[in-house]
N, C-alpha and C positions, 0 to 999 in steps of 0.2 A: 373102357376104363369105368368103373362104377363111380356113382356119386360118393359114396363113401370112400375111396380109394382116391379120388380127386381131393376131398378134404383135408384128408389125413397127408398128402404132398404139399397141399396149400400150407399146413400148419407147420412142416419144414421149411420150405422154399419161402414161403413170404411171411418172419417172424413178427411182422409188426402189429399182426391184428389184434393180440391180447392187450397191448400195452395202455394202460391208462395212468397217468402221472396224478393222478387224484387218489389213488389207491396206496395204502400205506405199504410198505415192502413185506410187512409179516402177514399182510391179508392175505386170504385164500386167493387160488388162481380165478380169472373170470371163467364163467360157462359152468362152473360146477353145480351138477345137478343130479337128481336121482340118489343112488346110494354111493356115488363119488366122495371119497372122504383122503384127508392129508395124511400121508403114512410118515413122512419126514421132512422136514422146512431147516434149512441153515444156510450159511455162508461164508468165504472164504477167511480166514484171519489173515490181517495185514500184513503180521512179520511172516507167517510162512509164504504167503503170496509174494513177498517183496524176495524173501530169499530164494524160492523154488521155481517160481515162474518168472520174475524178472532179473534171478542170479546176481541178486545185491550183495553177496558175500563175494562171488568171484570177479564182479566188477571192482570191487574194494581192494581186493588182493592185486588186481590189474595195477588199480593207480598207486598202491602201494609200492608196489614193484618200481614202477616209474619215479617215484620220490625217490625213493633210495638211490636208484640210478644216477638221476640228474645230482642228486647230492654226493654220491660218491666220486661221478667223473668230476665235478666242480673241483670237490677237495683235491683229488689228485692231481688236477691240471694247476690249481692256484697255492693249493696249501692252506686256504684260509677256510672256517669251518662258518664265517659269516657269508662268504659268497657262496659256498653249498646252500648255506639256506634260503638264500635268494633264489637262487636256479631252481630248489626244490618248490619253493613256495608260488612258481607259476604253475606247475603241474596241479598242484593243491588247489589254486584257484581254477582251475578246470574241473578236480574232483568233486569239489562241496556242492558245486551246481546240480552235477550229474546225480551223486548219491541223493542228494536231498530231493530231486525230481523223482526217480523212483522210489525213494520211501513213501513221498504224498502219492502219487500215484498208485501205489499199493495201498495206501490208506482208502482213497476214493474208490476202488476197486471194491474192498470190501465192505464200504458204506452202501454202494448203488447196486450190489449184487444179493440176488434171495436165491436158493435154488429150492424148489419143493418136488417132493414124489408125492404123487396122489395113487389112489389106486387105479388109476386110467390112463396117465401121463407122467412124463418129468416133465416139469416146467422151469426154464431159465430165464429168469428177468437180469439182464445184463446190460450195460452200457453206462458210462461216465455222462459223454457230452450228448449222446445220442442213444437215448434208452430204448431197450424194445426187449420183445419175450418171445424165446424160442421154446416151441413144444412139441415134444416127441412122444407119441401115443406110445404106450407099451408095449402093444404088439408088433410095433416095428424094433423094436431091442433084439438084437442079434447077439449082442456079446458085452462084458462087465468086465473091464480091468482095473486093479487098483495096485497102487505105486505108493506104497507107504516110505515116509520121512520119517529122521531120527529126531525130530522135534514134537512128534505127534501128529502132525497134518498127514496130510495125502491127497494122491488125485485120482480120483474114481472118473472112468472115461467109459464112454455107453456108445457101441458100435450100432448099428442099422443094418436092415436086411440088405443083399445086395442090390436090390432092383431100386432102394431109395438111396437118395445123396444129401448129406449135410453141406452145407458152404463154410467154408475154413475162414474166409473172410468177415463173414458174418459171424461167427463164433469169436474169434481170435479175441483175448486171451484165454477164453473158457472152451478152448479144442487142445486135443492131443497133441502135444508137440511133434514135429515134424511128419505128422501123418498128414499127407497133403493127396494121394491118391484116392484113400477112403477116408475121409475126415470124421472124425468122432468127437461129439460133445465132451467136455470133460467140467466137472463139479472141483475146481480148484482149490487145493491147500485146505480142505475141510478137516475139522477134527475129527479123528477116529475115524478114518477113512473106511478102512475094513469095517467097522461097525454100519457104518453108511451103506457099503456096497453089499453086506449082508440083508439090511432092511430091503434094499432094492429087490436081490436075488430072493428074498424070501417071499414079497409082495408078487413078484413074477411067477416065481414057482407055484405057489397058493391058487394063482389061475390053472396052471398047470396041473396040478396034484400031486407036485413033486417036491414037497417042501424039505425032506429029508435029503434030498440030492441036492439042493439048493446050500444049505445048511452046510453040508461036506465040502462043498467046492468054495465057498468062502472061509472056511476054517483052515483048509489045506493051502488055500490061496496059489493053487495051481491052475494052469490052462487045461481045458475040457473043450473038445471041438463038439459042435451042433448043429442040428439041421436048422432049419429055417423057421423063426419063432421062437425057436428055444433058447438056451441061454449056456453061457461061457464066461468063467471068471477066472483071473490070472493077475500073478503079479507082474505089474510094467516093467 
C-alpha cells in the first residue's frame, strides 16, 4: 500500500482528524491548499430531515391510530365520551414527548451539519453530541444516487470503490438507509437534491473530461453502470 492510498483510507476510516470546534460550520474545510476550491456547501432542512430521515409523519400517524383505537374501544365499552378521552390521553402523554424529541433532534442535526463539496473531496461535518468530520476523496467516489422527495428536498448518496469501505455506525444518520453491506454516505434532506447531485457529477466528470455524460445522467435520473473511478447516478 502506498503512502497516498494509506492517507485516503485514513480519511474515511478515522474521520475525527479534520474536526475543529473553533471553526464556523460555513468555514472552508481544513487543509485546503493549492487550487482546491468549494463547489457547493449546504445542510439538511430540519423539516425534511424529520419527515424523511426520522419518519416523523409515519410516527405521528401511528400515534394517531393508537389514540383513535383507545378512544373508540373505551367508548364502546363504557358508552362514555369522557372515559374515551381519558383513555386516549394516556397515549397522547406518550406521543407528545416522542414527537417533540424527534422534531428537536431534527433541528439539532440541521444546525450541526454541514456538507461541503470541493474540487478534491466531499466533506461531511456531522454529529450532535460528538461532532466529527468525514472526508471522502473524489477519486474514491464510484456512484451517486438521488432520492427526490415531494417537498423539494432529497438525499444524495455516495458509494465508494469496492476496495474501500465506509462505516455505517460513524455515518448514521448520514448514511443510505438499510445499506449495511456496502455503506454509502448520504447528504440527507438537502434542498434541490437533483441539482446538488448534478454539481457533484459535473465536478467529477470535468476531472475525467466527460461533462456531457454527467449532465445526461443527472437529468435523466437513471442508473448507469461504470467502471472503477467513474460515475453512476440514479434515483434511489
